[in-house]
C-alpha positions as CSV (number, residue, x, y, z in Angstrom):
1,I,44.5,19.1,-10.4
2,K,42.6,20.8,-7.7
3,Q,39.0,21.4,-9.0
4,K,37.0,24.4,-8.0
5,K,34.1,23.6,-5.8
6,R,30.8,23.7,-7.7
7,L,28.3,26.3,-6.5
8,M,25.0,24.4,-6.5
9,G,21.6,26.0,-7.0
10,D,18.8,26.4,-4.5
11,T,17.8,22.7,-4.7
12,N,21.3,21.3,-4.4
13,H,21.5,18.1,-6.5
14,F,17.7,17.7,-6.6
15,C,15.7,18.7,-9.7
16,P,14.1,22.1,-9.2
17,V,11.3,21.4,-11.8
18,S,10.3,18.1,-10.1
19,L,10.1,20.1,-6.8
20,K,8.0,22.9,-8.2
21,E,5.6,20.8,-10.3
22,N,5.4,17.5,-8.4
23,F,6.6,18.6,-4.9
24,V,9.1,15.7,-5.0
25,L,12.8,15.7,-4.2
26,Y,14.0,13.9,-7.3
27,P,17.8,13.5,-7.6
28,G,19.1,15.2,-10.8
29,L,21.6,13.7,-13.2
30,Q,25.0,15.3,-13.9
31,E,24.4,14.8,-17.7
32,H,21.3,17.0,-17.4
33,A,23.0,20.0,-15.8
34,A,22.6,23.7,-16.5
35,K,24.1,26.9,-15.3
36,Y,22.1,29.9,-14.2
37,K,23.4,33.0,-12.4
38,E,26.7,31.3,-11.7
39,K,24.9,28.4,-10.0
40,I,24.6,24.8,-11.3
41,Y,21.3,23.0,-11.4
42,Y,20.8,19.2,-12.0
43,F,17.6,17.9,-13.7
44,S,15.9,14.5,-13.6
45,T,15.2,14.6,-17.4
46,S,16.3,16.6,-20.4
47,Q,12.7,17.8,-20.9
48,Y,12.8,19.3,-17.4
49,K,16.1,20.9,-18.2
50,D,14.6,22.6,-21.3
51,K,11.6,23.7,-19.3
52,F,13.9,25.3,-16.7
53,L,15.9,27.1,-19.3
54,K,12.8,28.6,-21.0
55,N,11.7,30.3,-17.7
56,P,14.3,29.8,-14.9
57,E,12.9,32.5,-12.6
58,E,9.8,30.3,-12.0
59,Y,11.9,27.5,-10.4
60,V,14.5,29.4,-8.3
61,A,14.2,31.0,-4.8
62,H,13.5,34.7,-4.6
63,N,12.9,36.3,-1.2
64,E,12.9,33.1,0.9
65,P,14.2,29.5,0.5
66,L,12.2,27.0,-1.5
67,Q,9.9,24.9,0.6
68,A,11.0,21.3,0.9
69,P,8.3,18.5,0.7
70,P,7.4,16.6,3.9
71,L,9.0,13.3,4.8
72,R,7.9,10.2,2.7
73,V,9.2,6.9,3.9
74,C,8.8,3.4,2.4
75,L,9.1,0.6,5.0
76,L,9.9,-2.9,3.6
77,G,10.4,-6.4,5.0
78,I,9.1,-9.9,4.8
79,H,5.8,-11.0,6.4
80,G,6.1,-11.0,10.2
81,A,9.2,-8.6,10.3
82,G,7.2,-6.1,12.4
83,K,6.7,-3.4,9.7
84,T,3.3,-2.3,10.8
85,T,4.3,-2.1,14.5
86,C,7.3,0.1,13.6
87,A,5.4,2.1,11.0
88,R,2.7,3.0,13.6
89,E,5.3,4.1,16.1
90,L,7.2,6.2,13.6
91,A,4.1,7.8,12.2
92,D,3.0,8.8,15.6
93,K,6.4,10.3,16.6
94,L,6.9,12.1,13.3
95,G,3.3,13.3,12.9
96,I,2.8,11.8,9.4
97,F,0.3,9.4,8.0
98,H,0.7,5.6,8.2
99,I,-0.5,3.7,5.1
100,Q,-0.6,-0.1,5.3
101,F,-0.6,-1.0,1.6
102,E,-2.4,-4.4,1.7
103,E,-4.9,-3.0,4.3
104,Y,-5.6,-0.1,1.9
105,L,-6.3,-2.6,-0.9
106,Q,-8.7,-4.5,1.3
107,E,-10.6,-1.3,2.1
108,L,-11.0,-0.6,-1.7
109,I,-12.9,-3.8,-2.3
110,L,-14.5,-4.4,1.1
111,P,-17.8,-2.6,0.2
112,K,-18.4,-5.3,-2.4
113,T,-16.8,-8.4,-0.9
114,K,-18.2,-7.6,2.6
115,R,-15.2,-9.3,4.2
116,K,-11.4,-9.3,3.8
117,V,-10.0,-11.7,1.2
118,G,-6.7,-13.6,1.0
119,P,-5.1,-16.8,2.3
120,S,-4.9,-15.5,5.9
121,F,-8.6,-14.7,6.0
122,D,-9.8,-18.2,5.1
123,E,-12.0,-17.2,2.2
124,D,-13.6,-20.6,1.8
125,Y,-14.0,-21.3,5.5
126,E,-17.3,-19.4,5.8
127,D,-18.8,-21.3,2.8
128,D,-17.9,-24.6,4.4
129,N,-20.0,-23.8,7.5
130,K,-23.2,-22.6,5.7
131,I,-26.4,-24.4,6.5
132,P,-27.5,-26.6,3.6
133,E,-30.6,-25.3,1.8
134,E,-32.7,-28.4,2.7
135,L,-32.1,-27.6,6.4
136,E,-32.6,-23.8,6.3
137,D,-36.3,-24.1,7.5
138,F,-35.1,-25.8,10.7
139,S,-32.4,-23.3,11.4
140,Q,-33.2,-20.4,13.8
141,T,-30.0,-18.5,13.0
142,M,-30.4,-17.7,9.3
143,T,-33.3,-15.5,8.0
144,K,-34.7,-15.7,4.4
145,T,-33.1,-12.3,3.5
146,E,-29.7,-13.5,4.7
147,T,-30.0,-16.6,2.5
148,E,-30.9,-14.5,-0.5
149,K,-28.0,-12.2,0.1
150,S,-25.6,-15.0,0.3
151,K,-26.8,-16.3,-3.0
152,Q,-26.2,-13.0,-4.8
153,E,-23.0,-13.0,-6.7
154,V,-20.8,-9.9,-6.3
155,E,-19.8,-8.2,-9.5
156,L,-16.4,-6.6,-9.4
157,T,-14.9,-4.1,-11.8
158,E,-11.7,-5.0,-13.8
159,E,-9.6,-3.0,-11.3
160,E,-11.3,-4.6,-8.3
161,E,-10.7,-8.1,-9.8
162,A,-7.0,-7.2,-10.2
163,I,-6.8,-6.1,-6.5
164,K,-8.6,-9.3,-5.4
165,A,-6.2,-11.4,-7.5
166,N,-3.3,-9.6,-5.9
167,L,-4.5,-10.2,-2.4
168,M,-5.5,-13.8,-3.1
169,D,-2.6,-15.0,-5.3
170,N,0.0,-12.2,-5.1
171,T,-0.6,-11.4,-8.8
172,E,1.2,-8.3,-10.0
173,L,-1.0,-5.2,-10.0
174,P,-1.1,-3.6,-13.5
175,P,0.2,0.1,-13.8
176,K,-3.4,1.4,-14.6
177,V,-4.5,0.1,-11.1
178,L,-1.5,1.6,-9.4
179,D,-2.2,4.9,-11.2
180,K,-5.5,5.2,-9.4
181,I,-3.9,4.5,-5.9
182,V,-0.3,5.5,-5.5
183,P,0.2,9.0,-7.0
184,D,-2.5,10.5,-4.8
185,W,-0.2,10.0,-1.7
186,W,2.4,12.2,-3.3
187,K,0.2,14.7,-5.1
188,K,-3.1,15.1,-3.2
189,E,-4.0,16.5,0.2
190,P,-3.8,15.8,3.1
191,F,-0.8,13.5,2.2
192,R,1.0,16.1,0.0
193,S,1.6,18.6,2.8
194,T,1.8,16.2,5.8
195,G,3.9,13.2,4.6
196,F,3.5,9.5,5.2
197,I,5.1,6.2,6.0
198,L,4.1,3.6,3.3
199,D,4.2,0.2,4.9
200,G,4.7,-2.8,2.5
201,F,5.2,-1.0,-0.8
202,P,6.9,-1.5,-3.2
203,R,6.9,-5.3,-2.9
204,S,8.6,-6.1,-6.2
205,S,11.2,-4.7,-8.7
206,D,8.3,-3.8,-11.1
207,E,6.6,-1.7,-8.4
208,A,9.9,0.0,-7.5
209,R,10.4,0.7,-11.3
210,Y,6.9,2.1,-11.4
211,L,7.7,4.6,-8.6
212,S,10.9,5.6,-10.4
213,E,9.2,6.1,-13.8
214,E,6.4,8.1,-12.3
215,G,8.9,10.3,-10.4
216,L,7.4,9.3,-7.0
217,C,10.6,9.3,-4.9
218,P,10.5,8.4,-1.2
219,D,13.0,10.3,0.9
220,V,13.9,7.2,2.9
221,V,13.6,3.5,2.2
222,V,14.0,1.2,5.3
223,Y,14.3,-2.6,4.9
224,I,13.8,-4.6,8.2
225,Q,15.8,-7.8,8.4
226,V,14.7,-10.4,10.9
227,E,15.9,-13.9,11.7
228,E,13.6,-16.7,10.7
229,D,13.4,-18.0,14.3
230,D,12.2,-14.6,15.6
231,I,9.4,-14.6,13.0
232,L,8.4,-18.1,13.9
233,N,8.2,-17.3,17.6
234,R,6.1,-14.2,16.8
235,L,3.7,-15.6,14.3
236,F,3.2,-19.2,15.5
237,P,1.2,-18.6,18.7
238,P,-1.6,-16.5,17.2
239,L,-1.8,-18.9,14.2
240,L,-2.1,-21.9,16.6
241,K,-4.9,-20.1,18.5
242,K,-6.7,-19.3,15.2
243,W,-6.4,-23.0,14.2
244,K,-7.8,-24.1,17.6
245,D,-10.7,-21.7,17.2
246,R,-11.5,-23.0,13.7
247,R,-11.5,-26.6,15.1
248,H,-13.9,-25.5,17.9
249,K,-16.2,-23.8,15.4
250,K,-16.1,-26.9,13.1
251,K,-17.2,-29.1,16.0
252,E,-20.0,-26.7,16.9
253,Y,-21.1,-26.6,13.2
254,K,-21.2,-30.4,13.0
255,K,-23.1,-30.6,16.2
256,K,-25.7,-28.1,15.0
257,L,-26.0,-29.9,11.6
258,K,-26.6,-33.2,13.4
259,E,-29.4,-31.5,15.5
260,L,-31.0,-30.0,12.3
261,K,-30.9,-33.4,10.5
262,A,-32.6,-35.0,13.6
263,K,-35.3,-32.3,13.5
264,K,-35.9,-33.0,9.8
265,R,-36.3,-36.7,10.4
266,V,-38.8,-36.1,13.2
């Protein structure tokens, strides 16, 4: 049987209430459909459908078409796939913001930690190369105030501890921490009217579920697939250089320590 073509509403298959209230193109569901002025509208939830039916004129176009939200892209891929390089290039070409998720987390706790944390930033390495207290008087490089600062323990809030654990051990971020970070990119300026490319989020099924439950829909999700050999060739040379630099610093540290011990003996 030939079916008559459905005449869709102003937002096509997207929910008009999500567009009006959250400025998000959220795909509606056929089971939450309603007809208004011979046009069919799909809604993301039954609550939004009821809201529309109470005052439909608020959610439909009048003199001009409804304004669509800006482009929001999620760019995913394993470490070393080239996400950040691609994201910067795309953001520049499209005139939207580039948000590197892990870098953003680092910036949130940087005022207290004073340096980036995580396996790739050698958190314990600086502690290994500290001048022992008994030799501080003989060292010209460390002042008393610097010594006192290094001894002060940094107190982090519960949210900051969760962010640090995520960066250090890849521990899942709780929803209450995500609530303070992620929705702003969809709902607050300047991101709301400009758009963005979100690099490295969501990283797990729970984070993807969080976006879905909060109604934060990206327009495009791109997953970059790369061969392991390509990643090895890309990441190995800088890591090797970093390892050589660490060895050199270690030798310099041991040499300095030896000189300080000799000074103390004299």
